[in-house]
KESEDO-567075 format. One line per field, with one value per residue (C-alpha): residue number from 1; x, y, z. Coordinates in pm, whole numbers, m for minus. Layout:
k: [NUM;...] .
east: [X;...] .
north: [Y;...] .
up: [Z;...] .
This chain:
k: [1;2;3;4;5;6;7;8;9;10;11;12;13;14;15;16;17;18;19;20;21;22;23;24;25;26;27;28;29;30;31;32;33;34;35;36;37;38;39;40;41;42;43;44;45;46;47;48;49;50;51;52;53;54;55;56;57;58;59;60;61;62;63;64;65;66;67;68;69;70;71;72;73;74;75;76;77;78;79;80;81;82;83;84;85;86;87;88;89;90;91;92;93;94;95;96;97;98;99;100;101;102;103;104;105;106;107;108;109;110;111;112;113;114;115;116;117;118;119;120;121;122;123;124;125;126;127;128;129;130;131;132;133;134;135;136;137;138;139;140;141;142;143;144;145;146;147;148;149;150;151;152;153;154;155;156;157;158;159;160;161;162;163;164;165;166;167;168;169;170;171;172;173;174;175;176;177;178;179;180;181;182;183;184;185;186;187;188;189;190;191;192;193;194;195;196;197;198;199;200;201;202;203;204;205;206;207;208;209;210;211;212;213;214;215;216;217;218;219;220;221;222;223;224;225;226;227;228;229;230;231;232;233;234;235;236;237;238;239;240;241;242;243;244;245;246;247;248;249;250;251;252;253;254;255;256;257;258;259;260;261;262;263;264;265;266;267;268;269;270;271;272;273;274;275;276;277;278;279;280;281;282;283;284;285;286;287;288;289;290;291;292;293;294;295;296;297;298;299;300;301;302;303;304;305;306;307;308;309;310;311;312;313;314;315;316;317;318;319;320;321;322;323;324;325;326;327;328;329;330;331;332;333;334;335;336;337;338;339;340;341;342;343;344;345;346;347;348;349;350;351;352;353;354;355;356;357;358;359;360;361;362;363;364;365;366;367;368] .
east: [1784;1788;2017;2262;2256;2307;2634;2804;2838;2540;2603;2572;2593;2774;2708;2914;3125;3385;3624;3727;3369;3322;3645;3539;3212;3396;3648;3383;3152;3403;3436;3068;2949;3066;3061;3013;3104;2948;3065;2726;2362;2389;2656;2451;2139;2328;2453;2106;1959;2219;2300;2002;2210;2243;2036;2080;2182;2369;2373;2490;2255;2495;2657;2719;2520;2242;2218;2075;1727;1719;1850;1594;1315;1421;1437;1088;941;1112;898;1100;957;1304;1446;1135;1130;1508;1608;1776;1969;2049;2393;2349;2624;2656;2520;2202;1948;1616;1443;1675;1605;1231;1258;1443;1188;902;1079;1092;1410;1410;1647;1913;2268;2480;2849;3092;2927;3037;3135;2878;2601;2683;2709;2374;2201;2351;2254;1896;1823;2001;1792;1477;1552;1626;1301;1110;1255;1147;799;761;840;473;160;m6;275;258;m114;m48;232;9;m298;m127;107;429;511;177;16;m295;m466;m292;m433;m550;m734;m904;m1018;m1158;m1359;m1477;m1602;m1780;m1942;m2062;m2201;m2394;m2542;m2648;m2844;m2982;m2960;m2757;m2465;m2105;m1854;m1498;m1205;m859;m569;m211;79;178;522;616;856;1068;1052;1170;1459;1573;1544;1578;1370;1391;1239;979;880;845;611;400;376;271;11;m125;m162;m332;m585;m656;m766;m1012;m1215;m1511;m1511;m1726;m1510;m1240;m888;m581;m253;m295;29;358;201;m158;m440;m800;m1105;m1456;m1739;m2058;m2388;m2196;m2320;m2141;m2124;m1988;m1732;m1617;m1579;m1378;m1154;m1090;m998;m757;m603;m554;m425;m166;m60;14;233;604;868;1213;1518;1865;2013;1778;1564;1195;973;603;382;44;m209;m461;m795;m1061;m1410;m1655;m2020;m2111;m2450;m2456;m2635;m2635;m2332;m2118;m1766;m1511;m1234;m1437;m1545;m1183;m1091;m1359;m1220;m870;m1002;m1149;m815;m640;m855;m725;m365;m407;m540;m217;m263;m332;m704;m1017;m1207;m1555;m1764;m2110;m2282;m2595;m2901;m3207;m3425;m3324;m3670;m3681;m3721;m3402;m3231;m3163;m3408;m3256;m3193;m3324;m3003;m3007;m3373;m3301;m3007;m3216;m3490;m3233;m3096;m3440;m3480;m3775;m3935;m3666;m3773;m4142;m4092;m3932;m4202;m4317;m3971;m3880;m4198;m4117;m3767;m3899;m4198;m4015;m3893;m4236;m4402;m4146;m4197;m4573;m4554;m4300;m4529;m4839] .
north: [m2408;m2214;m2479;m2426;m2048;m2078;m2271;m1987;m1613;m1426;m1349;m996;m893;m562;m420;m122;m51;102;m162;80;100;m277;m327;m70;m254;m587;m443;m293;m595;m874;m978;m1062;m1122;m1290;m1014;m1120;m858;m772;m499;m424;m528;m811;m988;m929;m1074;m1387;m1433;m1389;m1642;m1904;m1843;m1877;m1810;m1436;m1249;m875;m660;m329;m163;160;333;434;129;0;m278;m286;1;m2;91;m197;m445;m330;m363;m716;m816;m682;m851;m1187;m1501;m1645;m1519;m1535;m1288;m1070;m1010;m957;m647;m402;m108;166;331;695;935;1310;1299;1119;1391;1341;1272;977;846;888;681;406;422;371;71;m97;11;m119;141;397;472;762;747;810;598;551;202;197;306;39;m231;m128;m144;m485;m628;m502;m627;m961;m1028;m919;m1146;m1441;m1386;m1366;m1700;m1862;m1718;m1855;m2215;m2311;m2193;m2111;m1875;m1714;m1653;m1483;m1273;m1137;m1083;m892;m599;m662;m296;m163;m493;m380;m588;m596;m550;m910;m880;m558;m693;m1004;m824;m556;m825;m1000;m674;m597;m950;m913;m583;m736;m999;m792;m426;m147;72;159;439;392;603;612;794;855;1008;1316;1318;987;891;1201;1146;786;886;1172;999;628;318;306;654;575;254;431;684;407;231;550;638;281;289;626;504;187;399;593;314;127;m248;m303;m83;m231;m81;m187;m73;m135;12;173;472;392;312;212;206;75;204;m8;181;505;862;1067;1383;1196;1021;1358;1486;1175;1223;1586;1481;1220;1476;1734;1481;1339;1691;1757;1447;1510;1252;1284;1223;1120;1462;1616;1755;1680;1587;1649;1489;1547;1319;1344;1167;1069;965;784;723;487;409;30;m179;m545;m485;m311;m452;m360;m308;m44;123;140;308;569;623;657;924;1110;1089;1219;1530;1603;1545;1761;2045;2050;1767;1786;1793;1578;1534;1380;1231;1076;889;815;945;1107;821;529;382;343;1;m203;m37;m220;m203;9;m132;6;195;367;459;612;806;946;1053;1228;1404;1535;1307;1101;1110;867;618;605;374;118;112;m240;m394;m209;m330;m685;m652;m499;m730;m987;m706;m541;m872;m937;m592;m633;m962;m825;m539;m755] .
up: [16;344;499;213;258;633;585;393;406;261;m107;m242;m607;m669;m1017;m1136;m1443;m1214;m1084;m808;m680;m694;m504;m245;m183;m159;86;315;310;256;620;661;304;m11;m271;m633;m893;m1228;m1466;m1619;m1614;m1866;m1661;m1346;m1507;m1612;m1257;m1110;m1351;m1262;m896;m666;m355;m432;m174;m243;m541;m520;m861;m1023;m1269;m1550;m1712;m2067;m2239;m1976;m1727;m1376;m1494;m1741;m1485;m1229;m1484;m1577;m1212;m1132;m1441;m1387;m1388;m1101;m768;m611;m864;m886;m508;m480;m277;m517;m369;m618;m590;m688;m790;m821;m1177;m1070;m988;m812;m1144;m1203;m855;m906;m1225;m1040;m761;m1007;m1159;m818;m634;m277;m133;m226;m116;m238;m326;m185;84;443;558;836;601;344;610;760;421;349;688;673;324;358;666;483;187;414;601;273;164;490;460;109;208;246;67;398;492;150;199;532;384;106;325;607;555;746;815;942;1053;867;605;269;m79;m108;224;119;m218;m47;222;m22;m262;26;138;m213;m253;73;m42;m373;m177;110;7;163;68;159;115;m14;99;m60;104;m12;178;m23;m191;m29;m306;m252;122;77;m148;76;414;339;399;782;815;549;725;1061;899;746;1084;1262;999;1005;1384;1365;1108;1303;1601;1386;1224;1368;1424;1115;891;667;659;460;314;m59;m199;m104;71;m19;221;159;383;335;557;545;585;644;631;366;574;877;656;523;879;972;669;765;1120;982;745;1022;1274;1035;936;1304;1350;1394;1307;1464;1247;1361;1291;1551;1274;1246;956;894;633;472;307;24;55;m196;m84;m311;m230;m515;m662;m644;m903;m1012;m1237;m974;m929;m666;m922;m1106;m781;m666;m994;m926;m576;m726;m964;m671;m488;m800;m784;m434;m545;m858;m645;m444;m196;177;115;89;m237;m239;m514;m494;m775;m570;m754;m602;m719;m498;m535;m911;m1065;m1081;m781;m460;m174;98;445;774;859;520;564;905;762;478;720;943;636;546;244;369;25;m91;175;74;m230;4;273;191;197;517;692;584;729;1052;1101;1323;1549;1564;1650;1923;2072;2061;2252;2499;2601;2652] .
């Protein structure tokens, strides 16, 4: 398939009920691309279903029969991976307010361009997304490449959602066998959708890269960090102290708030983040999916309160030693003692001595 595409001009589908607008797109892009025209969403959908060489869609929102929202929704819900992952650039007009753009964004718009558009702007959008689509096709040629694509986030080079779910499940399974605990952290960039719509994908991607690099410098080797959504990040801290995790989250929040992003018009942009921290009480029925939902709820509290803040929730009880709970590990015992909660360690004395016995025997022999 890629050999076929390489022999011809890249194919772009322009969808607009205005023939003038379709002709304008064809005129601007015609030298480098083959522009296929559709008058409304139904015609566009038929073309997409029957022409697998189409690489990018530019579509208006207001059209008869099937509008841009409906077309976008069909594309993102398609069974065919090629169609579902198709870059879709929304053409917005003067009657499309920010609410309309937000709706398109939620339905899966890849990018936006406003009319009347400049030739250079339209050409830049076409070039970037045609290249992206072509790269995606190449990456999907083998199952191994697909696995890499889904495990690693291409913008931040952090782990992706699949990676995070895998390592979090492995960590939880280890704790179920050996005891211990972890803390989950969820972080969102505040108002990222509006930022994306106002400044475009290149600026949004640069912000994601910078934030990802900043987070990577803050975590320990044993911690797990990933980008799990558009502007969503998750971290898992094994055997972490809640107070220290809160302090780390505050440092991250303040540091990101102080970042300054330069725009092409010599203006600058600052961002903020909201963070939710969950210290969960683990038990034999604990599942990562449910724990992540709890962390999301904690994050929602921070967002509801205005954003740019850290919200913390702990479900750990004061009776870690009761029947049916996990035995705590040595690091947890030391933490509890440092926190002045030594009484919670006493029920676990036997299991801790059993865990420490090899070390104590070694030290005894080493000092003889």
